[in-house]
Structure formats: structure tokens, C-alpha cells
C-alpha positions, 0 to 999 in steps of 0.5 A, a space after each residue: 232427691 235432687 232439689 232437697 237441700 241438706 239440712 247442714 246447707 238450711 241450718 248452719 252448724 246443725 249437729 244431729 245426736 242420736 242415742 238408743 236406749 233399752 228398757 226392761 221390766 223391773 224384776 228382770 233376771 240378772 242374768 239378762 240384765 248382765 248380758 244387755 250391759 255386755 260390750 258388743 264387738 260390732 258396736 264401734 264408737 270413735 275413740 274421742 266419743 268412748 268417754 261419753 258412752 256410759 251403760 
């Protein structure tokens, strides 16, 4: 779409931050919760941002 401006061009200083969460019902078995909380080797975070990532 060549005639559409980028958000950063329209709103100087614009910063888009996204986070994802995973919910499970109360009583979810501990092995499942533990597996979900394990680090995923395919999920890469910039080292400067790793300190802000918490389970």
C-alpha cells in the first residue's frame, strides 16, 4: 500500500509493545503448568529486554 503512511510517520515517538499471556483453569495439573513455564529455545529475546521478561 504505497499511499499509506507508516504509523511512526504519523505519530512521532510511537512505540508499539506487545505481550502474550497464557491462561489455564484453576486446578491445572502441576506437570502441565511446569511444562508451560519452561523456557522455549525458539523464543529469542534481545539481551537488553530479558530482564523485563518474567513468567
